[in-house]
C-alpha positions in Angstrom: 0.0 0.0 0.0 1.5 3.3 -1.1 1.5 6.5 1.1 0.4 9.8 -0.3 3.0 12.4 -1.4 2.0 15.0 1.2 5.1 16.6 2.7 5.9 19.3 5.2 2.4 19.7 6.5 1.7 22.9 8.4 -2.0 22.4 8.8 -4.5 19.6 8.2 -7.0 22.0 6.5 -6.0 23.2 3.0 -6.5 26.6 1.4 -10.1 25.7 0.3 -11.1 24.9 3.9 -11.2 21.1 3.4 -9.1 18.5 5.3 -6.3 16.6 3.6 -7.3 13.0 3.2 -5.6 9.6 3.3 -2.3 8.6 4.8 -0.1 11.6 5.7 3.7 11.4 5.6 4.3 14.0 8.4 2.6 15.2 11.5 0.4 18.3 11.0 1.8 21.1 13.0 -1.8 22.3 13.6 -5.2 20.8 12.8 -6.4 24.4 12.1 -10.1 23.5 12.8 -11.0 27.2 12.6 -10.3 27.2 8.8 -12.5 24.1 8.2 -15.6 25.0 6.1 -18.4 23.0 7.9 -21.7 22.5 6.1 -25.0 20.9 7.0 -26.5 17.9 5.1 -28.5 20.6 3.1 -25.3 22.4 2.2 -25.9 25.3 4.6 -22.8 26.7 6.4 -22.9 25.6 10.0 -22.9 28.2 12.8 -19.8 28.7 15.0 -21.8 27.2 17.9 -22.6 24.0 15.9 -19.0 23.8 14.7 -17.7 24.1 18.3 -19.9 21.5 19.8 -19.6 19.0 17.0 -15.8 18.8 17.2 -14.5 16.0 19.5 -11.0 15.2 20.6 -9.2 12.7 22.8 -5.7 11.5 23.7 -4.8 8.2 25.2 -1.6 6.5 26.3 -0.9 2.9 27.4 2.2 1.6 29.2 3.3 -2.0 29.6 5.9 -3.1 32.2 6.5 -6.7 33.3 4.4 -6.1 36.4 1.8 -3.5 35.4 -0.4 -2.1 32.6 -1.3 1.6 32.7 -3.9 3.4 30.8 -4.5 7.2 30.8 -6.9 9.3 28.7 -8.2 12.8 28.4 -11.3 13.5 26.2 -13.1 16.6 25.2 -16.6 16.0 23.8 -17.5 19.7 24.3 -20.5 19.1 26.6 -18.2 17.4 29.1 -14.6 16.6 29.6 -13.6 13.1 30.8 -10.4 11.7 32.1 -9.5 8.3 33.5 -6.4 6.5 34.6 -6.0 2.9 35.7 -3.3 0.5 36.9 -3.6 -3.2 36.3 -1.4 -5.4 38.6 -0.6 -8.4 36.4 0.5 -10.7 39.2 -2.4 -9.9 41.5 -4.9 -9.7 38.6 -6.2 -6.5 40.1 -7.4 -3.3 38.3 -7.3 0.0 40.2 -8.8 3.1 38.5 -9.9 6.7 38.9 -12.1 8.8 36.6 -13.2 12.4 36.4 -15.9 14.4 34.6 -15.9 18.2 34.1 -18.7 20.1 32.3 -18.4 22.5 29.4 -14.6 23.0 29.2 -14.2 23.8 32.9 -11.1 22.5 34.7 -9.3 21.2 31.6 -7.5 22.2 28.4 -6.6 20.3 25.3 -3.9 20.7 22.7 -5.2 21.4 19.2 -1.9 20.2 17.8 -0.5 16.6 17.5 2.9 18.2 17.0 3.3 20.7 19.8 1.0 21.5 22.8 -0.3 20.6 26.2 -3.4 19.0 27.6 -4.2 19.4 31.3 -6.9 18.0 33.6 -7.4 18.7 37.3 -5.0 21.6 37.4 -2.0 19.6 36.2 -2.5 16.5 38.3 -3.1 14.9 34.9 -1.1 16.3 32.1 0.2 15.5 28.6 2.8 17.5 26.8 3.7 17.1 23.1 7.0 18.6 21.8 7.8 18.1 18.2 5.7 14.9 18.1 7.3 13.4 21.3 4.9 12.8 24.2 5.5 13.3 27.9 2.9 12.3 30.5 2.4 13.2 34.2 -0.2 11.4 36.3 -0.6 11.8 40.1 -3.4 9.4 41.1 -4.2 7.7 44.4 -2.9 4.4 43.0 0.3 5.4 41.2 2.3 8.4 40.0 4.4 8.8 36.9 6.4 11.3 34.9 7.4 9.7 31.7 8.5 10.4 28.1 7.6 8.2 25.1 10.2 8.0 22.3 10.5 6.0 19.1 13.2 3.3 19.0 14.8 5.1 16.0 14.7 8.4 14.2 12.8 7.0 11.2 10.1 5.2 13.2 6.9 6.9 12.2 3.4 7.0 13.6 0.3 6.1 11.5 -1.3 9.4 10.5 -4.5 9.2 8.6 -7.5 11.5 7.9 -10.7 10.1 6.5 -14.1 11.6 5.6 -16.8 10.9 8.2 -20.5 11.0 7.6 -21.7 13.6 5.1 -19.5 16.5 5.8 -17.2 15.6 8.7 -13.7 14.1 9.0 -11.6 12.2 11.5 -7.8 12.6 12.1 -6.1 9.7 13.9 -2.4 9.5 14.8 -1.0 6.5 16.7 2.4 5.1 17.5 3.1 1.8 19.4 6.0 -0.1 20.8 7.7 3.1 22.0 10.5 3.4 24.6 9.6 4.7 28.0 11.9 6.8 30.2 11.3 8.8 33.4 9.8 7.6 36.7 6.9 5.4 37.8 5.9 4.8 41.4 3.3 2.3 42.7 2.4 2.1 46.4 5.4 4.3 47.1 7.9 1.9 45.4 9.8 2.8 42.3 9.1 0.6 39.2 11.8 0.0 36.6 11.0 1.2 33.1 13.9 -0.4 31.4 11.7 -3.1 29.8 8.6 -0.9 29.4 6.8 -0.3 26.1 4.1 2.2 25.3 1.7 3.6 22.7 -0.2 6.7 22.2 -3.4 7.8 20.4 -4.3 11.4 19.2 -7.8 11.4 17.6 -9.9 14.4 16.7 -12.5 15.6 14.2 -16.1 16.0 13.3 -17.3 12.4 13.9 -20.8 11.0 13.5 -23.4 12.0 16.1 -23.5 8.2 16.8 -20.0 6.7 16.7 -18.8 3.2 17.5 -15.5 1.5 17.1 -13.6 -1.7 17.9 -9.9 -1.5 18.5 -6.8 -3.7 19.3 -3.4 -2.6 20.4 0.0 -4.2 21.3 3.2 -2.7 22.5 5.6 -5.5 23.4 8.8 -7.5 22.9 8.0 -11.0 21.6 10.6 -13.6 20.7 13.4 -11.1 20.5 11.3 -8.7 18.3 9.8 -5.3 19.3 6.2 -5.5 18.1 3.6 -2.7 17.9 0.2 -3.3 16.5 -2.9 -1.0 15.9 -6.1 -2.4 14.5 -9.4 -0.7 14.3 -12.8 -0.7 12.7 -15.8 1.6 12.8 -14.5 5.2 12.7 -12.4 5.5 9.5 -14.6 5.4 6.4 -14.4 5.3 2.6 -11.7 2.7 2.1 -9.0 4.1 4.4 -8.0 2.5 7.8 -5.5 3.1 10.6 -4.2 -0.5 10.8 -0.4 -0.7 11.2 2.3 -3.0 12.4 5.6 -1.8 13.8 8.5 -4.3 13.7 11.6 -3.0 15.6 10.3 0.5 14.8 9.5 0.0 11.1 5.9 0.8 10.3 4.0 -1.5 7.9 0.4 -0.7 6.8 -2.1 -3.5 7.2 -5.5 -4.2 5.5 -9.0 -3.7 7.0 -10.0 -6.2 9.7 -13.1 -7.7 11.2 -13.8 -8.1 14.9 -15.8 -11.0 16.2 -16.8 -11.1 19.9 -19.8 -11.5 22.1 -20.9 -8.3 23.9 -23.3 -10.2 26.1 -20.4 -12.5 27.2 -17.5 -10.2 27.9 -15.2 -13.0 29.2 -15.3 -14.8 25.9 -12.5 -14.7 23.3 -12.3 -12.3 20.4 -11.2 -13.1 16.9 -9.6 -10.3 14.8 -8.9 -11.1 11.1 -9.0 -9.9 7.5 -10.7 -11.3 4.5 -7.5 -12.6 2.8 -6.1 -14.5 5.8 -3.2 -12.1 6.3 -4.2 -11.4 9.9 -5.7 -14.0 12.2 -5.6 -13.2 15.9 -7.3 -14.4 19.1 -7.7 -12.3 22.1 -8.5 -13.6 25.6 -9.7 -11.0 28.1 -8.2 -10.9 31.6 -9.9 -7.8 33.0 -11.9 -4.8 31.7 -12.2 -1.1 32.5 -15.8 -0.1 31.7 -18.1 2.9 32.0 -21.6 3.6 31.0 -23.2 7.1 30.7 -26.8 7.5 29.7 -27.6 11.2 29.8 -30.0 13.4 27.9 -27.7 14.5 25.1 -24.9 12.0 25.6 -24.5 8.3 25.8 -21.4 6.2 26.2 -20.9 2.5 26.5 -17.2 2.0 26.9 -15.2 -1.2 27.5 -11.5 -1.5 27.4 -10.1 -5.0 27.9 -6.6 -6.1 29.0 -5.7 -9.6 27.8 -3.6 -11.9 25.8 -3.2 -12.1 22.0 -2.1 -15.1 20.0 -2.1 -15.7 16.3 -0.3 -14.7 13.1 0.3 -11.7 10.9 1.6 -12.4 7.4 3.1 -9.7 5.3 3.3 -9.3 1.5 7.1 -10.1 1.8 6.0 -13.7 2.8 7.3 -13.0 6.3 5.0 -14.3 9.0 5.0 -13.1 12.6 3.8 -15.4 15.3 2.1 -13.8 18.3 2.1 -16.0 21.4 0.4 -14.9 24.6 1.3 -11.3 24.2 -0.4 -8.8 26.5 -2.4 -6.0 24.9 -5.6 -4.1 24.8 -8.9 -4.3 22.9 -11.8 -1.8 23.1 -15.5 -1.7 22.2 -17.1 1.7 22.4 -20.4 3.3 21.5 -20.9 7.0 21.8 -23.7 9.4 21.1 -22.3 12.9 21.3 
């Protein structure tokens, strides 16, 4: 699959007020949402109020150490801001979490740039800093504290950067990078945790998504059989033939085909199957625990489930190279949102 020829991107929105589409070859310095020309389904220009409330944005990071899995997110869905962090103790099979809600932009800020900026929740107790595409994260929760930086294993290791049309007149920009190095400090229950064998991934997603949005997602950041493996698979948000599926092998990014997710929502402990139509990807996922949240409000609904569990299976590349995944810890997610 070939990448587009877009280079040196200053903004995601072009001079005509429309977003660049497809796979990008550099990180936009600004999304430049203000320049986006937003129209209704009847081709009437949307008001500034509608444009403000229809824009959604969220950032997420995951960290894997031999003993713990950490997840941290900040989301702005305009009516409300939401943040959560959790710590999964692998040996004890115990999930500890905290979450926060803030109405109408109060008590939090987000960065409009995936290249340079800062997102803050709860007055800096939860913070995310991006400097020239490199992410640093600070979390001070009742279960753990960390001050870490996520860096690629090599200078030429690139994230997946994709923008796709969404609905009739919207768009979604997604930027993700997995199997990153982790440096800094992590403390659990007052004890320092080594990050020498840690791996991490991040997610920057934003745009004018459908009023009702759903997605399925899978993520791996791990070392397996002497190989550093990062994996991102998703279905449900990206539309019109483009996807955000990618594999990182020792930092080298490889684009993957669209996939299907099979699982039983009414039986959350059952196994998942994630595969493509040509047999290139065939993975099984067995959940160990889940972080879940349901909101059923007047304007908003959210049914969120993020699972931690074990992946096994195969990923075959066009080069005839096949990678075997054997009991590798990772994440899946099943989410419905009405926003």
